[in-house]
N, C-alpha and C positions, 0 to 999 in steps of 0.2 A: 930606576927611572920610570916615571909613569908616562905612558903614551896616550895622549888625548886623541880620540877618534877624529879623523879629518872630515871635512864637509862632503867629500866624495862618498864616504861610506854611508852617510845619512841619505843621500840622494838615490841609492840603489833601491828603495822601497816605492818610489814614484811610479815606475812602469807597471808594477803589480796592481796598484790601485786602479790605474787607467784601464788595464785589461779586464778587471772585474766590472767596471763601468760598462765597457763595450759588451761583455758577455750578457750582463743584465738587460741592456737595451735590445740585444738580439732576441733574448728569450721573450721580452715583452712584445716585440714585433711578431714573433711566431704565434704567441697566444692570441694577439689581435687578428692575425690572418685566419687562425683556426676558428675563432668565433665568427668572424665574417663569412668563411666558407660554410660553417654550419647554418647560419641564418639564411644564406642564399639557397643551399640545398633544401632547407625546410620550405622555403617559398616556392621553389620549383615543384616540389612534391604536392603542395597545396593546389597550385595552379593546374597541374596535370590531373589531379583528382576532380577539380571543378570542371575542367573541359570534358573529361569522361562522362561525368554525371550529366552535364548539359547536353552532350551528344546523345546520350541514351534518352533523355527526356524529349528532345526535339525530333528524333527519328520518326515516330508516328505522324507528327505534324507535317514533316517534309513529304511523307508519302501521301497524306491527305491533300496537301497543297498541290502536288503533281497531278493528282487525279482531277482536282477542281480546275487547275489550269488547262488541262486536256479538254474538259467539257466546255470551258469558257471559250477556247480556241474554236471549237466546232460551232458554238452558238454565234460567234462573231462571223465566221465564214458563211454560215447559213443565212445571215442577214444582209449579204451583199448581192450584187448583180453577177450572174455567171451562166455559162453554158457548159455542161459536162456530159460526157459520154461514158457509160459503164457496160461492161460485158457481164451478163448475168448467167448464173448456173443454179438451177433449182430454186430460183428466187420467188418464193410465195406464189401468188396467183399467175404471175407472168412466166415463171419457169426459166426457159433457156432463150437467149437472144441478146439483142443490143438495145440500149435505151439512151435517148438524148433528152436531157432535162434542162430547161431554161427558166430563169426567174428574174423578175424586177420587183423587189419589194417596195412598198410605199416608203416615202421619207419618214424618219422618226418623228413621232408626235402627231401623224396624221390619224384622224379618228376613224375606226373601222365602221363600216355601214352594216346594217342588219336587214336581212331579206324577210319576206312574209312568212317563211318557215322557221324563223328564229336563228338563222346562221349568220354569224358576224365574220367578216373578213375584209381584207384589203390587199392590194398588190396583184401582180400578174405571175402565173405559174403555169407551166406546160411540160408535157413530155410526149415523146413519140417512141413506141416500142416496136421493133421488127423481130419476129420469131424466125427460126431457121427454115420453116416450111411455108412461109408467106403470110403469117399472121401479122396484122397491123392493129395497134391500139394507140389512139391519140386522146389525150385528156387535157383540157384547158380550163384553168380556174381564173377568172377575171373578177376581182372582188368577190361578190357573192353569187356570181353566175358561172355556169359551167357549160362547155361544149365538148363533144366527143366525136371521134371517127372510129370505125371499126369494120372489119370484114369477117362475117360469121362463117364457120366451116360448113361446107355443103357435103362433105363426106368425112368420116373419121371424127377425130376430136381436135382440140386446140393444140395438142402436142405433135400429132402426126398426120392430121387431116389436110384436105385441100380447101381452099378458101374462095368464097365468092367475091362479088364486087364490093368496093369500099363505099360505106355510107357515113354521112356526117350530119350532125345536128346543130340547130340554132341555139344560141344561148338560152338557158333556162335556170331557174333558181336552184342553188345547191341545197340539198336536203341533208340535214345531219342524221344520217342512218348508216347502218352497217354496209349497205351496197355502195354508197358513195365513199365511205371511209376505206373500203377495200381498194377502190381505184386510186386512192391517195398513196398507197404504198409504193407506187411507181416513182414518187419523189424520194429517191434513195437517201440523200443526206439527212432529210427530215425524219424518214422512217428509222434510220440507224440510231439517230440521236434519241428518239422516243423509245426504241427498244433498249438502249443502254440505261435509261434513267427510269423507265416504267416496266417494261416486260421483265427485264432481269432484276430491276429494282435497286433500292439504296443499299440493301445488305450486301449484294454482290459488289457494289462499288467500294464499300469499306475494305474488302478483301482484294480488290483489283490491284494488278501490278502494271506499271508503265515501263516499257523498255524502248530502246532505240534501234532503228534499222536504217538502211540506206537503199534508195531507189535510183536506178540509173537515169530514169526519166523525170522523177519528181523530187529528187534530192533527199535530205535527211527526213526521216519519218520517226514519229512517236507511235507506239502501239500499246493499246490497253486491252488486257485480257480479263474476262469476267467468267466466273463459274457459278452454275446453278444446277445442282444435282449432277447428272451426267453431261449436261450441256456446257459447252465452252463457246464464248462469243469473243472474237478477237477483232478489234477496229484499229486501223492504222491511218493516221492523218499526216499531211505535210506540214511544213512550217507555218502556213497560213491557216491551218485548221480544216482543210478540205478532206473529205474521206477518200483515201487512195485505195483502201481495200477493206472489206468486211467479210468475215468468215464465221459461219455458225456450224458447230460440230456436235454431234451425239457421240460421245466417246471419241473413237478414232475415224468415225464415218462423217464425211462432209455432207451437211444438209442443205446448206445455202451459201452462195458466194456472190459478191459483187466486186468488180475490179475496174478502177478508173483507167480509161485509155486516152482521154483528151479533156483539157480544161482551158476555157478562155473567159474573159470578163466583159464580153461585148454582145449581149443579146440584142436582137433586132425585133421590129414589129412583126416580121414574117414568122418568128418563132411562136407567135401567139395566135396565128391564123389556122383555120381548119385546113387540112390537105386538099379538100375539095369543097366546092360550094355547097353549103348545107341545104339539104332537101328534107330533113326530118325535124320535127319539133322537139324530139327528145330521144336520146340513146344513152342507155347505161350498159357499157361493155360487160359481157357475161364474164363470170369468175369461175 
């Protein structure tokens, strides 16, 4: 007897074919995921390389920008109205003492006048210096004219002597000479800015570093350090750009220092008047 295969025996092969299809689909899915993962990984590597290269390329520009912003902040502050007080130590011709500086710059766009000696200027600027042994120096610039008050030593020298009566002079033309320029060093913010850009020069600014500090009285500070041979000049400004401290060092020895003790933005007419009624036609405080 011949036995003919039943339909059930033929259907046993169907599950095997379906399983093969499922396995093939899974393999294709794995291959797609692998290719996609490889592409994503390669893209991330490229992006990381670009970011690193960009960071390296822009690092010098960021440093240069921070120095430029530092100087711009100082210039902007120095173009405003203010009254500031500094404590001075070994500061140039004035040496030790306290100085109060007031200024009212002319509005932007106002044309400067020129006096008979060829000096051009505009605005009102003044300072009063008090030394520890009684020395007094007042210097007032009103456009192109200057007035001064001083008490000269009657014994000893300007650092340790005793001083005579105070004398004041009437306005007279500012003469662009060394004697007059030396009196201007009392305008601490202006002098410090000029020292940073001229005395130490552009080369030191290229290598300068800007750091941050905190002042209990004047808040967050930015400090710029410049090197020129053995000399180091460190200037710290507040957020508005006003000089809070200035330090000049020769190696580890402090040569000169100016420290801000008070700041306001309300100068008055009295800040630009001589301490006494002028009796002299001209006085140039000794240096």
